[in-house]
gemmi code that builds the backbone of each chain (N, CA, C; Angstrom):
import gemmi

chains = {
    "A": [
        ("ASN", (3.034, 9.539, -18.620), (2.862, 9.302, -17.449), (3.891, 8.020, -17.142)),
        ("ALA", (4.842, 7.447, -17.102), (5.033, 6.184, -16.772), (4.656, 5.730, -15.463)),
        ("GLY", (5.517, 6.294, -14.542), (4.738, 6.514, -13.327), (5.840, 5.369, -12.774)),
        ("VAL", (5.190, 4.018, -12.135), (6.126, 2.616, -11.618), (5.728, 1.588, -12.757)),
        ("THR", (6.383, 1.179, -13.055), (6.490, 0.071, -13.989), (6.670, -1.253, -13.259)),
        ("GLN", (5.978, -2.068, -13.658), (6.880, -3.336, -12.988), (6.342, -4.378, -14.160)),
        ("THR", (7.441, -5.068, -14.553), (7.575, -6.492, -15.261), (8.283, -7.677, -14.941)),
        ("PRO", (7.421, -9.352, -14.639), (6.161, -9.177, -16.083), (5.049, -8.799, -15.196)),
        ("LYS", (4.287, -9.136, -15.823), (2.583, -8.797, -15.305), (2.570, -10.071, -14.772)),
        ("PHE", (2.499, -11.363, -15.325), (1.757, -12.739, -15.306), (3.689, -13.640, -15.026)),
        ("GLN", (3.520, -14.234, -14.373), (4.599, -15.812, -14.411), (4.258, -16.598, -13.773)),
        ("VAL", (4.700, -18.137, -14.250), (4.560, -18.906, -13.776), (6.211, -19.856, -13.472)),
        ("LEU", (5.985, -20.181, -12.251), (7.930, -20.419, -11.871), (7.189, -22.317, -11.419)),
        ("LYS", (8.588, -23.197, -12.232), (8.401, -24.117, -10.982), (9.427, -24.154, -9.210)),
        ("THR", (8.662, -24.826, -8.585), (9.464, -24.581, -7.520), (10.700, -24.683, -7.769)),
        ("GLY", (11.950, -23.863, -6.840), (13.272, -24.040, -6.863), (14.114, -23.340, -7.832)),
        ("GLN", (12.683, -22.810, -8.548), (13.826, -21.978, -10.268), (14.158, -20.387, -8.897)),
        ("SER", (14.736, -19.461, -10.049), (15.250, -18.346, -9.425), (14.439, -17.182, -10.861)),
        ("MET", (13.898, -16.229, -10.003), (13.434, -15.405, -11.311), (13.556, -14.218, -10.831)),
        ("THR", (13.478, -12.517, -10.941), (14.059, -11.337, -11.649), (12.669, -10.873, -11.448)),
        ("LEU", (11.609, -10.170, -10.805), (10.924, -9.078, -10.818), (11.618, -7.930, -10.808)),
        ("GLN", (11.388, -7.356, -11.725), (11.893, -5.577, -12.827), (11.193, -4.320, -12.086)),
        ("CYS", (11.252, -3.662, -11.537), (10.998, -2.126, -11.342), (11.597, -1.179, -11.459)),
        ("ALA", (10.762, -0.366, -12.069), (11.750, 1.111, -12.760), (10.325, 2.207, -11.991)),
        ("GLN", (11.466, 3.786, -11.701), (9.970, 4.947, -11.919), (10.480, 5.998, -12.264)),
        ("ASP", (10.365, 6.921, -12.701), (10.400, 7.736, -13.491), (10.277, 8.893, -12.698)),
        ("MET", (9.998, 8.996, -11.303), (9.521, 10.235, -10.908), (10.521, 10.605, -9.879)),
        ("ASN", (11.915, 9.616, -9.855), (13.120, 10.604, -8.739), (12.649, 10.656, -7.855)),
        ("HIS", (12.179, 9.352, -7.311), (12.136, 9.082, -6.378), (12.498, 8.769, -5.134)),
        ("GLU", (13.001, 8.968, -4.003), (14.024, 8.631, -3.549), (13.661, 6.622, -2.903)),
        ("TYR", (12.429, 7.021, -2.631), (11.765, 5.419, -2.072), (10.949, 4.309, -2.765)),
        ("MET", (11.923, 3.644, -2.425), (11.431, 2.489, -3.693), (11.163, 1.474, -2.517)),
        ("SER", (10.009, 0.472, -2.714), (10.157, -0.481, -2.201), (8.992, -1.942, -2.343)),
        ("TRP", (9.106, -3.436, -2.313), (7.879, -4.181, -2.650), (7.463, -4.914, -1.751)),
        ("TYR", (6.041, -5.181, -2.308), (5.032, -5.926, -1.084), (4.555, -6.884, -1.577)),
        ("ARG", (4.083, -7.427, -1.178), (3.260, -8.647, -1.584), (1.484, -8.830, -0.638)),
        ("GLN", (0.420, -9.124, -1.671), (-0.627, -9.165, -1.203), (-1.674, -10.214, -1.479)),
        ("ASP", (-2.179, -11.078, -0.098), (-2.562, -12.268, -0.191), (-3.646, -12.164, 0.438)),
        ("PRO", (-4.331, -12.787, -0.081), (-5.905, -13.051, 0.482), (-6.155, -12.783, 2.412)),
        ("GLY", (-6.498, -12.001, 2.507), (-6.823, -11.933, 4.299), (-5.281, -11.151, 5.031)),
        ("MET", (-4.156, -10.784, 3.981), (-3.732, -10.592, 4.532), (-2.953, -9.208, 5.072)),
        ("GLY", (-4.119, -8.420, 3.851), (-3.407, -7.305, 3.354), (-2.113, -7.184, 2.397)),
        ("LEU", (-1.271, -5.560, 2.536), (0.115, -5.376, 2.003), (0.942, -6.017, 2.992)),
        ("ARG", (2.346, -6.696, 2.497), (3.215, -7.101, 3.819), (4.535, -6.060, 3.137)),
        ("LEU", (5.202, -5.866, 3.448), (6.153, -5.506, 3.283), (7.681, -6.359, 3.332)),
        ("ILE", (8.127, -6.040, 2.023), (9.358, -7.589, 1.904), (10.559, -6.668, 2.010)),
        ("HIS", (10.940, -6.067, 1.291), (11.805, -4.890, 1.273), (11.827, -3.584, 0.678)),
        ("TYR", (13.113, -2.838, 1.019), (12.817, -1.646, 0.976), (14.515, -0.136, 0.807)),
        ("SER", (13.687, 0.487, 0.176), (15.380, 1.129, 0.140), (14.384, 2.627, 0.513)),
        ("VAL", (16.191, 3.496, 0.877), (15.903, 4.767, 0.970), (16.630, 5.758, -0.616)),
        ("GLY", (17.312, 5.101, -0.801), (18.102, 5.959, -1.787), (19.356, 4.478, -2.671)),
        ("ALA", (19.791, 5.127, -3.769), (20.733, 4.131, -4.230), (21.855, 4.126, -3.143)),
        ("GLY", (21.895, 2.640, -3.126), (23.346, 1.556, -2.667), (22.571, 1.326, -0.952)),
        ("ILE", (21.554, 1.618, -0.551), (20.311, 1.254, 1.125), (19.261, 0.563, 0.680)),
        ("THR", (18.765, -0.411, 0.899), (18.284, -1.260, 1.139), (18.014, -1.507, 2.600)),
        ("ASP", (16.976, -2.186, 2.382), (16.884, -2.794, 4.019), (15.338, -3.259, 4.452)),
        ("GLN", (15.338, -4.132, 4.942), (14.352, -4.987, 5.350), (13.180, -4.948, 5.587)),
        ("GLY", (12.426, -5.994, 5.367), (10.884, -5.760, 6.352), (10.115, -6.345, 7.306)),
        ("GLU", (9.016, -6.673, 6.402), (8.265, -7.462, 7.477), (8.296, -9.321, 7.510)),
        ("VAL", (8.196, -9.344, 5.691), (8.568, -10.487, 5.311), (9.771, -11.062, 3.968)),
        ("PRO", (11.137, -10.587, 4.624), (12.151, -11.057, 3.385), (12.310, -11.821, 2.857)),
        ("ASN", (12.230, -12.776, 3.308), (12.576, -14.308, 3.048), (12.497, -14.772, 2.400)),
        ("GLY", (13.249, -15.211, 1.752), (13.535, -16.020, 0.098), (13.449, -14.901, -0.340)),
        ("TYR", (13.650, -13.999, -0.521), (13.865, -12.577, -1.192), (15.300, -11.959, -1.519)),
        ("ASN", (15.651, -11.052, -2.229), (16.432, -9.947, -2.264), (16.713, -9.201, -3.228)),
        ("VAL", (17.558, -7.976, -2.344), (17.060, -6.443, -3.922), (18.346, -6.256, -3.756)),
        ("SER", (18.206, -5.136, -4.622), (19.857, -4.064, -4.801), (19.049, -2.998, -5.315)),
        ("ARG", (19.449, -1.759, -4.847), (19.187, -0.252, -5.462), (20.647, 0.407, -5.909)),
        ("SER", (21.046, -0.144, -7.735), (22.708, 0.546, -8.304), (22.148, 1.590, -8.367)),
        ("THR", (20.400, 2.137, -9.005), (20.318, 3.463, -9.278), (18.985, 4.098, -8.340)),
        ("THR", (18.803, 5.237, -9.108), (17.839, 5.915, -8.205), (16.448, 5.143, -8.927)),
        ("GLU", (16.012, 4.965, -10.212), (15.085, 4.565, -11.112), (14.596, 3.233, -11.105)),
        ("ASP", (15.442, 1.784, -10.454), (15.162, 0.803, -10.807), (15.462, 0.398, -9.512)),
        ("PHE", (14.701, -1.331, -9.168), (14.865, -1.194, -7.862), (14.109, -3.199, -7.876)),
        ("PRO", (15.273, -4.067, -8.467), (14.690, -5.415, -8.218), (13.875, -6.121, -7.021)),
        ("LEU", (13.239, -7.445, -7.349), (13.586, -7.761, -6.604), (13.673, -9.611, -6.785)),
        ("ARG", (14.726, -10.117, -6.172), (14.332, -11.059, -7.054), (14.245, -12.611, -5.719)),
        ("LEU", (13.822, -13.813, -6.345), (13.211, -14.626, -5.878), (14.722, -15.844, -5.748)),
        ("LEU", (15.563, -16.538, -4.621), (16.316, -17.232, -5.408), (15.785, -18.663, -5.012)),
        ("SER", (14.786, -18.873, -5.066), (14.511, -20.301, -4.958), (12.841, -20.656, -4.703)),
        ("ALA", (12.389, -20.641, -5.825), (11.034, -20.187, -5.751), (10.567, -20.983, -4.625)),
        ("ALA", (9.477, -20.799, -3.896), (8.974, -22.062, -3.212), (7.296, -21.516, -3.610)),
        ("PRO", (5.928, -22.541, -3.454), (4.670, -22.509, -3.454), (4.008, -21.801, -2.196)),
        ("SER", (5.476, -21.145, -1.069), (4.433, -20.399, -0.595), (4.273, -18.966, -1.196)),
        ("GLN", (5.637, -18.421, -1.999), (5.996, -17.449, -3.114), (4.707, -17.254, -3.723)),
        ("THR", (3.786, -18.066, -3.739), (2.997, -17.399, -5.357), (1.924, -16.349, -4.516)),
        ("SER", (1.790, -15.632, -4.862), (1.537, -14.011, -4.538), (1.091, -12.976, -5.744)),
        ("VAL", (0.307, -12.445, -5.141), (0.728, -10.543, -6.058), (1.436, -9.720, -5.414)),
        ("TYR", (2.533, -9.573, -6.367), (3.502, -8.251, -6.139), (3.143, -7.234, -6.399)),
        ("PHE", (3.687, -6.035, -5.885), (3.521, -4.279, -5.573), (5.230, -3.698, -5.894)),
        ("CYS", (6.003, -3.199, -6.700), (6.074, -2.432, -6.284), (5.378, -1.186, -6.115)),
        ("ALA", (6.714, -0.238, -5.554), (6.144, 1.118, -4.858), (6.792, 2.265, -4.641)),
        ("SER", (6.720, 3.524, -4.837), (7.704, 4.561, -4.341), (7.257, 6.323, -4.794)),
        ("SER", (8.057, 6.768, -3.476), (7.357, 7.793, -3.066), (8.955, 8.879, -3.005)),
        ("THR", (8.352, 10.472, -2.595), (9.316, 11.103, -2.142), (9.720, 10.467, -0.672)),
        ("TYR", (11.182, 10.754, 0.211), (11.313, 10.439, 1.149), (12.470, 11.657, 1.913)),
        ("PRO", (12.204, 11.925, 3.131), (10.958, 11.537, 3.876), (9.491, 12.050, 3.498)),
        ("PRO", (8.721, 11.579, 4.076), (7.562, 12.711, 3.249), (7.577, 13.601, 3.778)),
        ("THR", (6.432, 14.833, 2.953), (5.834, 16.460, 3.321), (4.902, 15.831, 3.758)),
        ("GLY", (4.862, 17.568, 4.182), (3.059, 17.607, 4.411), (2.535, 18.203, 2.906)),
        ("THR", (2.744, 17.455, 1.949), (1.732, 17.552, 0.351), (1.220, 16.573, 0.390)),
        ("ARG", (0.529, 16.848, -1.202), (0.408, 15.201, -1.266), (1.039, 14.193, -1.620)),
        ("ALA", (1.538, 15.124, -2.589), (2.569, 14.692, -3.538), (3.890, 14.260, -3.155)),
        ("GLY", (3.951, 15.044, -1.879), (5.083, 14.545, -0.724), (4.807, 13.388, 0.221)),
        ("ASN", (3.314, 12.659, 0.064), (3.335, 12.480, 0.968), (2.684, 10.786, -0.392)),
        ("THR", (2.384, 11.156, -0.934), (1.693, 9.843, -1.678), (3.222, 8.446, -2.235)),
        ("ILE", (1.826, 7.603, -1.926), (2.848, 6.406, -2.748), (1.982, 5.574, -3.609)),
        ("TYR", (2.789, 5.271, -4.783), (3.095, 5.160, -6.028), (3.249, 4.157, -6.146)),
        ("PHE", (2.003, 3.322, -7.036), (1.941, 1.496, -7.212), (2.117, 1.110, -8.350)),
        ("GLY", (2.992, 0.048, -8.922), (3.032, 0.081, -9.795), (1.410, -1.340, -9.996)),
        ("GLU", (0.967, -1.497, -11.131), (-0.088, -2.580, -11.776), (-0.287, -3.758, -11.008)),
        ("GLY", (1.004, -4.039, -10.301), (1.550, -5.686, -10.054), (2.351, -6.793, -11.460)),
        ("SER", (2.728, -8.286, -10.296), (2.807, -9.064, -11.004), (2.189, -10.170, -10.178)),
        ("TRP", (1.402, -10.879, -11.451), (1.269, -12.225, -10.570), (1.663, -12.885, -10.821)),
        ("LEU", (2.363, -13.685, -9.641), (3.658, -14.761, -9.344), (2.504, -16.281, -9.002)),
        ("THR", (2.653, -17.322, -9.739), (2.309, -18.464, -9.466), (3.502, -19.773, -9.640)),
        ("VAL", (3.684, -20.086, -8.620), (4.659, -21.185, -7.825), (4.083, -22.908, -8.062)),
        ("VAL", (4.557, -23.470, -8.837), (4.057, -25.157, -8.980), (5.279, -25.881, -8.248)),
    ],
    "B": [
        ("GLN", (-0.439, -8.413, 17.825), (-1.891, -7.049, 17.764), (-0.349, -6.396, 16.404)),
        ("LYS", (-1.349, -6.057, 15.305), (-1.113, -5.285, 14.181), (-0.962, -3.812, 14.808)),
        ("GLU", (0.339, -3.122, 14.278), (0.368, -1.753, 14.553), (-1.098, -1.442, 13.879)),
        ("VAL", (-2.014, -1.873, 12.712), (-3.078, -1.229, 12.113), (-4.003, -1.962, 11.945)),
        ("GLU", (-5.249, -2.052, 12.257), (-5.963, -2.693, 12.677), (-7.378, -2.941, 11.526)),
        ("GLN", (-7.747, -3.288, 10.742), (-9.171, -3.376, 9.833), (-9.845, -3.656, 9.481)),
        ("ASP", (-11.211, -3.551, 9.640), (-11.369, -5.017, 9.049), (-11.613, -5.218, 8.197)),
        ("PRO", (-11.726, -6.613, 7.273), (-11.464, -6.949, 5.666), (-12.648, -6.913, 5.155)),
        ("GLY", (-13.964, -7.109, 6.263), (-15.255, -7.096, 5.204), (-15.268, -8.949, 4.991)),
        ("PRO", (-16.283, -8.813, 3.739), (-16.766, -7.806, 3.024), (-17.633, -6.734, 3.140)),
        ("LEU", (-17.817, -5.410, 3.256), (-18.883, -4.451, 3.074), (-19.644, -4.213, 1.783)),
        ("SER", (-20.844, -4.564, 1.901), (-22.090, -4.249, 1.376), (-23.104, -3.823, 1.374)),
        ("VAL", (-23.284, -3.125, 0.999), (-24.384, -1.771, 0.713), (-25.186, -1.439, -0.282)),
        ("PRO", (-25.947, -1.424, -0.109), (-26.849, -0.023, -1.596), (-26.472, 0.957, -2.247)),
        ("GLU", (-26.754, 1.098, -3.420), (-26.657, 2.313, -4.117), (-26.966, 3.812, -3.373)),
        ("GLY", (-26.130, 4.640, -2.717), (-26.787, 6.200, -1.937), (-26.775, 5.570, -1.067)),
        ("ALA", (-26.486, 4.712, -0.429), (-25.652, 4.394, 1.410), (-24.682, 5.301, 1.561)),
        ("ILE", (-24.436, 5.437, 2.975), (-23.180, 6.890, 3.331), (-22.825, 5.190, 4.151)),
        ("VAL", (-20.955, 5.384, 3.736), (-20.792, 3.751, 3.835), (-18.957, 4.801, 5.232)),
        ("SER", (-19.175, 3.616, 6.245), (-18.141, 4.025, 6.806), (-17.463, 3.018, 7.848)),
        ("LEU", (-15.539, 3.916, 6.757), (-14.478, 2.303, 6.885), (-13.921, 2.799, 7.995)),
        ("ASN", (-13.293, 1.871, 9.044), (-12.814, 2.922, 9.244), (-11.125, 2.099, 10.090)),
        ("CYS", (-10.289, 2.678, 10.874), (-9.495, 1.425, 11.424), (-8.804, 2.543, 12.484)),
        ("THR", (-7.981, 1.050, 13.305), (-7.769, 1.592, 14.844), (-6.203, 1.541, 14.427)),
        ("TYR", (-5.056, 2.089, 15.226), (-4.037, 1.924, 15.036), (-3.211, 1.513, 16.956)),
        ("SER", (-1.852, 1.609, 17.274), (-1.828, 1.366, 18.655), (-0.512, 2.746, 18.554)),
        ("ASN", (0.189, 3.191, 17.558), (1.590, 3.936, 17.556), (0.800, 5.046, 17.707)),
        ("SER", (1.779, 6.098, 18.387), (0.926, 7.030, 19.330), (1.605, 8.350, 18.105)),
        ("ALA", (2.678, 7.583, 17.410), (3.699, 8.594, 16.622), (2.650, 8.778, 15.507)),
        ("PHE", (1.923, 8.208, 15.293), (1.850, 8.166, 13.808), (1.220, 9.929, 13.501)),
        ("GLN", (1.385, 10.312, 12.370), (0.958, 11.452, 12.439), (0.246, 12.130, 10.739)),
        ("TYR", (0.637, 11.056, 10.285), (-0.416, 11.017, 8.910), (-0.514, 10.077, 8.260)),
        ("PHE", (-1.939, 10.148, 7.928), (-2.693, 9.293, 7.567), (-3.580, 9.367, 6.741)),
        ("MET", (-3.602, 7.807, 5.956), (-3.807, 7.642, 4.293), (-5.238, 6.690, 3.859)),
        ("TRP", (-5.672, 7.461, 3.280), (-6.782, 6.569, 2.642), (-6.494, 5.537, 1.177)),
        ("TYR", (-5.834, 4.332, 0.684), (-5.909, 4.025, -0.611), (-7.385, 3.458, -1.126)),
        ("ARG", (-7.104, 3.699, -2.447), (-8.428, 2.768, -2.723), (-7.771, 1.688, -4.425)),
        ("GLN", (-8.415, 0.369, -4.214), (-7.335, -0.488, -5.389), (-8.523, -1.246, -5.734)),
        ("TYR", (-8.838, -0.516, -7.182), (-9.721, -1.869, -7.488), (-9.491, -2.978, -8.063)),
        ("SER", (-10.174, -4.213, -7.975), (-10.025, -5.334, -8.589), (-8.729, -5.380, -9.904)),
        ("ARG", (-7.544, -6.125, -9.488), (-6.455, -6.770, -10.543), (-5.638, -4.901, -10.468)),
        ("LYS", (-5.600, -4.208, -9.585), (-4.879, -2.887, -10.419), (-3.982, -2.798, -8.760)),
        ("GLY", (-3.021, -1.280, -8.977), (-2.935, -1.117, -7.722), (-2.722, -0.508, -7.072)),
        ("PRO", (-2.872, -0.033, -5.242), (-3.426, 0.764, -4.902), (-3.306, 1.868, -5.213)),
        ("GLU", (-3.949, 3.316, -4.750), (-4.400, 4.714, -5.651), (-4.610, 5.660, -4.361)),
        ("LEU", (-3.329, 6.687, -3.620), (-3.856, 7.700, -2.834), (-5.570, 8.171, -3.237)),
        ("LEU", (-6.350, 8.163, -2.496), (-7.850, 8.740, -2.165), (-7.596, 10.177, -1.698)),
        ("MET", (-6.821, 10.102, -0.368), (-7.313, 11.365, 0.155), (-5.837, 11.295, 1.583)),
        ("TYR", (-5.407, 11.979, 2.546), (-4.802, 12.234, 3.607), (-5.007, 13.044, 4.128)),
        ("THR", (-4.949, 13.014, 5.069), (-5.023, 14.194, 6.942), (-3.476, 14.047, 7.354)),
        ("TYR", (-3.536, 15.551, 7.983), (-2.525, 15.370, 9.139), (-3.050, 15.367, 10.090)),
        ("SER", (-2.284, 14.740, 11.217), (-2.821, 14.924, 12.387), (-4.475, 14.576, 12.584)),
        ("SER", (-4.810, 15.444, 13.540), (-6.439, 15.013, 13.819), (-6.854, 16.771, 13.043)),
        ("GLY", (-8.661, 15.919, 12.624), (-9.867, 16.996, 12.502), (-9.845, 15.959, 11.054)),
        ("ASN", (-11.028, 16.636, 10.233), (-11.752, 16.263, 9.312), (-10.565, 16.823, 7.842)),
        ("LYS", (-11.719, 16.433, 6.733), (-10.747, 16.567, 5.482), (-11.803, 16.663, 4.288)),
        ("GLU", (-12.316, 16.974, 3.940), (-13.478, 16.772, 2.681), (-13.023, 16.869, 1.682)),
        ("ASP", (-13.501, 15.908, 0.480), (-12.708, 16.000, -0.582), (-14.270, 15.338, -1.511)),
        ("GLY", (-15.123, 16.021, -1.903), (-16.749, 15.735, -3.027), (-16.880, 14.692, -1.894)),
        ("ARG", (-17.313, 13.365, -2.074), (-18.508, 12.585, -1.712), (-17.613, 12.450, -0.393)),
        ("PHE", (-16.135, 12.376, -0.507), (-15.287, 11.334, 0.605), (-14.739, 12.514, 1.434)),
        ("THR", (-14.513, 11.910, 3.103), (-14.329, 12.633, 4.303), (-14.019, 12.202, 5.409)),
        ("ALA", (-12.393, 12.306, 5.445), (-11.574, 11.195, 6.335), (-11.644, 12.031, 7.349)),
        ("GLN", (-11.621, 11.574, 8.598), (-11.664, 12.146, 9.629), (-10.818, 10.582, 10.807)),
        ("VAL", (-9.839, 11.505, 11.673), (-8.866, 11.160, 12.040), (-9.079, 12.065, 13.975)),
        ("ASP", (-9.031, 10.669, 14.672), (-9.227, 11.695, 15.799), (-8.157, 10.631, 16.594)),
        ("LYS", (-6.484, 11.069, 17.220), (-5.685, 10.762, 17.723), (-6.177, 10.626, 18.566)),
        ("SER", (-6.684, 11.166, 20.017), (-7.067, 10.887, 21.798), (-7.825, 9.769, 21.609)),
        ("SER", (-8.974, 9.046, 20.516), (-9.133, 7.381, 20.417), (-8.053, 6.836, 19.416)),
        ("LYS", (-7.452, 6.818, 18.577), (-6.079, 6.466, 17.902), (-7.064, 5.566, 16.670)),
        ("TYR", (-8.560, 6.586, 16.276), (-9.039, 5.947, 15.121), (-9.605, 6.711, 13.724)),
        ("ILE", (-9.097, 6.100, 12.849), (-9.704, 7.140, 11.493), (-10.667, 6.389, 10.563)),
        ("SER", (-11.737, 7.379, 10.098), (-13.034, 6.925, 9.413), (-12.601, 7.228, 8.200)),
        ("LEU", (-13.051, 6.584, 7.338), (-13.741, 7.440, 5.518), (-14.844, 7.277, 5.774)),
        ("PHE", (-15.679, 8.411, 5.099), (-16.823, 8.409, 5.062), (-17.369, 8.767, 3.426)),
        ("ILE", (-18.312, 7.581, 2.733), (-18.596, 7.804, 1.176), (-19.937, 8.328, 1.439)),
        ("ARG", (-20.503, 9.496, 0.670), (-21.891, 9.455, 1.020), (-21.710, 9.269, -0.934)),
        ("ASP", (-23.530, 9.261, -0.755), (-24.153, 9.165, -1.823), (-23.836, 7.889, -2.748)),
        ("SER", (-23.231, 6.618, -1.766), (-22.493, 5.501, -2.349), (-22.124, 5.566, -3.873)),
        ("GLN", (-21.622, 5.118, -4.449), (-22.179, 4.114, -6.203), (-21.322, 3.088, -6.533)),
        ("PRO", (-22.423, 2.200, -7.301), (-21.184, 1.638, -7.926), (-19.900, 1.406, -7.991)),
        ("SER", (-19.682, 2.305, -8.232), (-18.012, 2.517, -9.187), (-17.082, 2.590, -8.036)),
        ("ASP", (-17.641, 3.103, -6.835), (-17.044, 2.911, -5.359), (-16.270, 2.033, -5.552)),
        ("SER", (-17.267, 0.794, -5.820), (-16.615, -1.450, -5.528), (-15.286, -1.138, -5.117)),
        ("ALA", (-15.107, -1.624, -4.767), (-13.279, -1.860, -4.474), (-12.919, -2.316, -3.167)),
        ("THR", (-11.451, -1.951, -2.902), (-10.851, -2.380, -1.122), (-10.607, -1.217, -1.075)),
        ("TYR", (-10.460, -0.929, 0.199), (-10.048, 0.967, 0.611), (-8.910, 0.320, 2.006)),
        ("LEU", (-7.184, 0.770, 1.824), (-6.519, 0.350, 2.611), (-5.749, 1.871, 3.276)),
        ("CYS", (-6.247, 1.715, 4.556), (-5.658, 2.842, 5.737), (-4.249, 2.417, 5.339)),
        ("ALA", (-3.579, 3.447, 5.453), (-2.353, 3.742, 6.193), (-1.961, 4.507, 6.589)),
        ("MET", (-0.815, 4.956, 7.213), (-0.127, 5.880, 8.746), (1.369, 5.705, 8.668)),
        ("THR", (2.025, 6.515, 8.850), (3.235, 7.162, 8.858), (3.756, 8.618, 9.561)),
        ("SER", (4.743, 8.030, 10.444), (4.959, 9.241, 11.513), (6.041, 10.554, 10.482)),
        ("PHE", (6.694, 11.054, 11.564), (7.043, 12.085, 10.489), (7.993, 12.880, 11.828)),
        ("ALA", (7.948, 12.330, 12.628), (8.435, 12.576, 14.445), (10.170, 12.507, 14.184)),
        ("SER", (10.572, 13.359, 14.514), (11.949, 12.739, 14.924), (12.839, 11.490, 15.466)),
        ("GLY", (13.214, 10.856, 14.383), (13.388, 9.750, 15.347), (12.534, 8.090, 14.882)),
        ("GLY", (11.054, 8.992, 14.542), (9.917, 7.930, 13.706), (10.592, 7.453, 12.772)),
        ("SER", (10.010, 6.318, 12.395), (9.681, 5.392, 10.836), (9.114, 5.990, 10.381)),
        ("TYR", (9.531, 6.503, 8.683), (8.484, 6.987, 8.167), (8.235, 5.951, 6.848)),
        ("ILE", (8.200, 4.778, 7.004), (7.550, 3.254, 6.073), (6.657, 3.603, 6.239)),
        ("PRO", (5.688, 3.436, 5.669), (4.552, 3.152, 5.949), (4.014, 2.267, 6.237)),
        ("THR", (2.434, 2.024, 7.325), (1.909, 1.303, 7.819), (0.507, 0.911, 6.959)),
        ("PHE", (0.341, 0.082, 7.034), (-1.304, -0.646, 6.313), (-1.910, -1.090, 6.744)),
        ("GLY", (-3.125, -0.590, 6.220), (-4.287, -1.966, 7.162), (-4.011, -2.953, 6.082)),
        ("ARG", (-5.387, -4.042, 6.565), (-5.225, -5.292, 5.492), (-6.263, -4.740, 4.665)),
        ("GLY", (-6.970, -3.751, 4.627), (-8.004, -3.281, 3.349), (-9.376, -3.953, 3.579)),
        ("THR", (-10.876, -3.487, 3.553), (-11.899, -3.737, 3.874), (-12.366, -3.723, 2.460)),
        ("SER", (-13.223, -4.524, 2.200), (-13.464, -4.641, 0.338), (-15.300, -4.257, 0.204)),
        ("LEU", (-15.107, -3.102, -0.399), (-16.022, -2.846, -0.027), (-17.529, -3.316, -1.517)),
        ("ILE", (-18.279, -3.084, -1.533), (-19.583, -3.430, -2.744), (-20.377, -2.698, -2.343)),
        ("VAL", (-21.162, -1.804, -3.751), (-21.777, -1.034, -4.001), (-22.585, -1.874, -4.670)),
        ("HIS", (-24.114, -2.400, -4.641), (-24.406, -2.803, -4.956), (-25.962, -1.872, -5.790)),
        ("PRO", (-26.251, -2.138, -7.186), (-27.343, -1.177, -7.661), (-28.908, -0.958, -6.904)),
    ],
}
model = gemmi.Model(1)
for chain_id, residues in chains.items():
    chain = gemmi.Chain(chain_id)
    for i, (resn, *xyz) in enumerate(residues, 1):
        res = gemmi.Residue()
        res.name, res.seqid = resn, gemmi.SeqId(i, " ")
        for name, pos in zip(("N", "CA", "C"), xyz):
            atom = gemmi.Atom()
            atom.name, atom.element = name, gemmi.Element(name[0])
            atom.pos, atom.b_iso = gemmi.Position(*pos), 0.0
            res.add_atom(atom)
        chain.add_residue(res)
    model.add_chain(chain)
structure = gemmi.Structure()
structure.add_model(model)
structure.setup_entities()
């Protein structure tokens, strides 16, 4: 079972460069999201999507773009990388809306992408 | 003030101790309450979830929700070194007009030493 797959796992960028973090899920989930996790800050929602063609901003969207052209894929684009974007990024997916079952409430996370901007 | 407050720790306990992890929240619309466990350099994984108030037990783990106090807890009995991880609470509402987008606490780092 692949679940949620993120690539790359590690990346070093120079300030001003752009890149795309890839995320794919094979569970036919409607909801997909991107979080960044920084020490002491917990998980902060960047962008999310509740279906193909639908995206919305989370708590910290500045400097990031997303699109959702298929149910399976939800790439995160860094437009012009800044040192403040050095972080661990997690993609997540789940059914939407949540249901009263364990399967319907579980948010599945990818393994994470470690990004350093120098 | 964040919607969900969670003490980041670290919480260090000896093996075999009973561990209590807690979160408080301010949004009375929250109905689903979840606990995720995150090992170092891994993504979070769902450990337990509860709906509305009450207790739920799964092996050594008990999740407790007190909606009147807006307070949730995760108890770990007979803690093991393998329980060392960061524990994140998360919650969401299922009410009409509510947001289904989950809200996470900052996570509590737990260290169980032999």
